[in-house]
C-alpha positions in Angstrom: 3.5 -23.4 30.7 0.1 -24.3 31.6 -1.9 -27.2 29.7 -4.7 -28.7 29.9 -5.4 -32.1 29.7 -8.3 -34.4 28.2 -8.9 -37.8 28.5 -9.2 -40.4 26.0 -10.9 -43.7 25.8 -8.6 -46.0 23.3 -10.3 -49.5 21.6 -8.8 -51.7 24.8 -10.9 -49.2 27.3 -7.8 -47.9 28.8 -7.7 -44.1 29.5 -4.8 -41.9 27.8 -4.4 -38.1 28.9 -3.1 -35.9 26.3 -2.4 -32.2 26.9 -4.3 -29.3 24.7 -1.6 -27.8 23.2 -2.1 -23.9 22.0 -3.3 -22.4 25.5 -0.1 -20.3 26.2 0.5 -19.2 22.0 0.9 -16.0 21.3 -0.1 -14.3 17.9 1.5 -11.8 15.9 0.1 -8.0 16.6 0.4 -7.7 12.4 -1.6 -10.4 10.4 -2.1 -11.0 7.0 -5.5 -13.1 6.1 -6.1 -14.1 2.9 -9.8 -14.0 2.1 -12.3 -15.2 -1.1 -12.8 -13.2 -4.3 -8.8 -12.6 -4.3 -8.3 -10.3 -1.4 -6.3 -10.0 1.6 -7.0 -8.5 4.7 -4.4 -6.4 6.4 -4.8 -5.9 10.1 -3.1 -4.6 13.7 -4.9 -6.3 16.6 -7.3 -7.6 15.2 -8.8 -5.0 13.4 -8.8 -4.6 10.3 -6.6 -1.3 8.0 -6.5 -2.1 4.6 -7.1 -4.8 2.0 -5.9 -5.7 -1.0 -8.1 -6.5 -4.0 -6.5 -8.3 -7.1 -9.6 -9.7 -8.8 -9.1 -9.9 -12.7 -12.5 -8.1 -12.7 -10.7 -4.8 -12.0 -8.2 -3.3 -14.5 -5.4 -3.1 -11.8 -5.1 -4.3 -8.1 -5.7 -1.7 -5.9 -6.2 -1.0 -1.5 -9.0 -0.4 -0.2 -10.5 0.6 2.3 -7.0 2.5 4.2 -8.7 3.3 7.6 -7.4 5.8 9.8 -7.3 5.6 14.1 -10.9 6.2 13.7 -11.6 3.1 11.8 -13.3 5.3 8.9 -11.5 4.6 5.5 -9.4 7.9 4.7 -10.3 6.6 1.1 -12.6 6.6 -1.5 -13.9 4.4 -4.8 -14.2 6.8 -7.8 -14.7 10.7 -8.0 -17.1 12.3 -6.1 -18.8 13.7 -8.7 -17.6 12.5 -12.3 -17.8 8.6 -13.3 -15.5 9.2 -16.0 -12.5 8.9 -12.9 -14.2 5.8 -11.6 -10.5 4.2 -12.3 -9.4 6.2 -9.6 -9.6 3.1 -7.1 -8.7 4.4 -3.3 -4.7 3.3 -3.8 -3.5 2.2 -6.9 -0.6 1.9 -9.3 -1.3 3.2 -13.1 0.8 4.9 -15.4 0.0 6.6 -18.3 2.4 5.6 -20.9 4.1 2.4 -20.9 5.5 1.4 -24.4 2.4 3.7 -25.7 0.0 2.1 -23.8 -2.2 3.7 -21.4 -2.6 1.9 -18.3 -4.2 4.7 -16.3 -8.1 5.1 -17.5 -10.5 1.9 -17.0 -11.3 2.5 -20.9 -8.1 1.7 -22.4 -6.7 -1.8 -23.1 -3.9 -1.7 -20.7 -4.7 -4.2 -17.8 -2.6 -5.2 -14.2 -3.5 -8.3 -13.4 -1.7 -10.3 -10.5 0.6 -13.5 -11.4 1.3 -14.7 -8.1 1.8 -13.9 -4.4 5.4 -14.6 -2.9 5.0 -14.7 0.7 2.7 -13.4 3.8 4.3 -12.6 6.6 3.0 -11.8 9.9 4.8 -10.4 12.6 4.7 -8.3 15.9 6.4 -4.9 14.0 5.1 -5.2 10.6 2.9 -7.6 8.5 4.5 -8.2 5.1 2.9 -9.0 1.8 4.8 -9.5 -1.3 3.5 -10.3 -5.3 4.3 -10.0 -8.8 2.1 -8.2 -11.3 2.2 -8.1 -15.0 1.2 -5.2 -17.4 -0.6 -6.2 -20.2 -1.2 -4.7 -23.5 -4.7 -5.5 -25.0 -3.7 -8.1 -27.3 -2.0 -10.2 -23.8 2.0 -9.2 -24.6 3.4 -8.5 -21.1 5.2 -5.1 -21.5 6.6 -4.7 -17.4 6.9 -7.1 -14.7 6.5 -5.2 -11.5 7.3 -6.6 -7.7 5.1 -5.6 -5.1 6.0 -5.6 -1.0 3.8 -3.7 0.9 4.1 -3.4 4.6 2.1 -2.5 7.6 3.2 -1.0 10.5 1.5 0.0 13.5 2.0 3.1 15.7 1.3 4.8 18.5 -2.2 6.0 19.5 -3.9 3.8 16.7 -2.0 5.2 13.9 -0.4 3.3 11.2 1.6 3.5 8.4 1.2 1.5 4.6 4.9 1.2 3.3 5.0 0.4 0.1 8.1 -1.0 -2.6 7.5 -1.3 -6.2 10.2 -2.9 -8.4 9.6 -2.8 -12.2 11.7 -4.8 -15.1 11.2 -5.7 -18.7 9.3 -9.0 -19.3 11.6 -12.0 -19.8 12.8 -11.6 -23.8 12.3 -8.2 -23.4 15.5 -5.8 -22.7 13.4 -2.2 -22.1 10.8 -0.8 -20.8 10.1 3.1 -22.2 8.1 5.2 -19.3 6.2 8.1 -21.1 6.4 11.5 -19.7 3.1 11.9 -17.7 1.5 13.7 -14.5 -0.3 10.2 -13.9 2.3 7.2 -12.3 2.9 5.5 -10.3 1.0 5.2 -6.9 -1.7 7.1 -6.5 -4.3 8.1 -3.9 -7.6 9.4 -4.1 -8.8 10.4 -0.4 -12.6 10.3 0.7 -15.0 13.2 -0.1 -14.4 14.8 3.4 -10.8 14.8 3.1 -11.0 16.8 0.2 -10.6 20.4 0.0 -13.4 21.0 -2.6 -16.0 18.9 -1.5 -15.5 19.0 1.8 -13.3 20.5 4.7 -9.9 19.1 4.1 -6.7 20.4 3.2 -3.2 19.5 1.2 0.1 20.7 2.5 3.4 19.9 1.9 6.8 19.0 3.2 8.3 22.6 1.8 5.7 24.8 3.9 3.2 25.2 0.9 -0.5 25.0 0.9 -3.3 24.2 -1.6 -2.9 22.4 -4.9 -2.1 25.4 -6.9 1.0 26.4 -4.9 1.7 22.1 -4.8 1.3 21.2 -7.8 4.2 19.9 -10.0 6.0 21.0 -6.9 9.3 19.0 -5.4 8.5 18.1 -2.1 9.9 15.0 0.1 5.9 14.5 1.3 2.3 16.2 0.8 -0.6 15.5 3.1 -4.1 15.5 3.2 -6.2 15.9 6.1 -9.6 16.9 7.1 -12.6 16.2 8.7 -14.1 12.3 9.3 -17.4 11.4 9.9 -17.7 8.8 12.6 -20.2 6.6 14.5 -23.8 6.5 14.0 -27.1 8.5 14.6 -27.1 10.5 17.4 -23.4 9.6 18.5 -22.1 10.6 14.9 -19.3 13.4 15.1 -17.0 15.1 13.4 -13.0 13.9 13.7 -9.9 15.1 12.1 -7.5 12.8 10.8 -5.4 12.3 7.2 -2.9 10.8 5.2 0.7 11.5 5.2 2.5 10.6 1.5 6.2 10.0 1.6 8.7 9.9 -1.1 12.0 7.9 -0.1 15.4 9.5 -0.2 17.1 6.7 -2.0 13.9 7.0 -4.8 15.8 8.4 -8.2 14.5 11.7 -8.9 14.1 12.2 -5.1 12.6 14.7 -4.2 9.2 13.9 -6.7 7.2 16.1 -8.2 3.8 15.6 -7.2 0.3 15.7 -9.0 -2.4 16.9 -6.9 -5.9 18.2 -6.8 -8.5 20.2 -4.6 -11.1 17.3 -5.4 -9.1 15.0 -3.5 -6.1 13.1 -5.4 -2.5 13.2 -4.5 -0.3 10.5 -6.8 3.7 10.7 -7.1 4.6 12.0 -10.8 7.6 9.7 -11.5 7.5 11.2 -14.9 6.3 14.8 -14.9 9.3 16.2 -16.2 10.5 13.1 -18.5 10.4 10.0 -19.5 12.5 6.9 -17.8 13.9 3.7 -19.7 14.1 0.7 -17.4 16.9 -1.8 -19.0 17.2 -5.2 -18.2 19.1 -6.0 -15.0 18.5 -2.5 -13.7 15.2 -2.5 -12.5 13.6 0.8 -11.1 12.6 0.1 -7.5 10.6 3.0 -5.9 9.7 3.1 -2.1 6.7 5.3 -0.3 4.8 5.6 2.8 1.3 6.3 3.5 0.7 6.9 6.9 -2.4 7.4 8.6 -2.5 9.9 11.3 -5.0 11.7 14.1 -5.8 15.0 14.5 -4.4 17.9 11.6 -1.2 18.1 9.5 2.0 18.3 11.9 4.8 19.3 9.8 7.3 18.4 12.9 5.7 15.1 13.6 5.6 14.0 9.8 9.3 15.1 9.8 9.9 12.6 12.2 8.3 9.9 10.0 10.2 11.0 7.4 13.6 10.3 9.1 12.2 6.9 10.4 11.2 5.7 7.0 14.2 6.6 5.3 16.9 4.7 7.7 14.6 1.6 7.2 16.2 -0.9 4.6 14.3 -1.6 1.9 12.6 -5.4 0.8 14.7 -8.2 -1.1 12.9 -11.7 -2.4 14.6 -14.9 -2.2 15.2 -18.5 -1.3 13.4 -19.4 1.8 15.6 -20.8 4.7 12.8 -22.6 6.6 10.3 -25.5 5.3 7.0 -25.2 4.1 7.7 -21.5 2.1 8.0 -21.2 -1.7 10.1 -17.7 -1.6 10.7 -15.2 1.6 10.4 -11.4 1.7 12.9 -10.0 4.3 14.4 -6.3 4.8 17.9 -5.7 3.3 20.8 -6.7 5.8 18.0 -8.8 7.6 18.4 -11.2 10.2 16.5 -14.4 10.5 12.6 -14.0 10.4 11.1 -15.6 13.6 7.9 -16.6 12.1 
């Protein structure tokens, strides 16, 4: 170990030689940086890939930006042409009907609030954030509790994937949660203007070989992909590259492969309750796992299939009692070995 030394003079005038620690410290590639104004930055090798926003000034938490390999966000805040769709905040959780309350639009009383975070864990293969949110009606009554686990994973060529697991259950003193039949919910993605088909130069594809929103809307698929042009650089050096987002459903999810709600204006969501509602019972939580893959180049079906296979093989997450000091909770992959951090 290479250590530098400094000279310190004590009160008797004697010299003490102290080693300077930390020169050999190697930071984790994947880091979570808590920020002011209730935000968390997800970084790989010091570069931000996405950011979690959970301030109470918003009706529900969301991720923004969601940067592609170029460093430009592949998602946007709001609809390019309709102010009544400002609830489309990049990547967010919502549902049109929970116990008869609308948690989709900003004009309703339903609110999703982060109650606290369980764990921020850095690592070389992934960083993992675990938190808990409550879904409240206009009177402040909690209708559903939801654990959110988000893992950022680096991939080759500057690509990355955001793996998301949501666990939904009745709150304390409530036996069930009733999810109504709807196209809208749970995890939604509003892509950037240039990626959209109608406003930009993008196109949407699915795992079954279908192309275009009319062919894909309402159909079951293992994944969907929105790819298109992205503007990189400034001034005379500005240029167009092609990037995209592939959105995967996990094989262990109920109702796999899910039905999809997609639009040419740049929106895609896994519609868990598109065909029928669902009842969540106490002691039987609803667990859904999704993956958002930020890729360079256009849509590649073979590459998407390989990413889907790797995602299918990975275990999900569990939250539990810590085994090390200075922690209130721990989050692991199911069947984990002891985490090093």
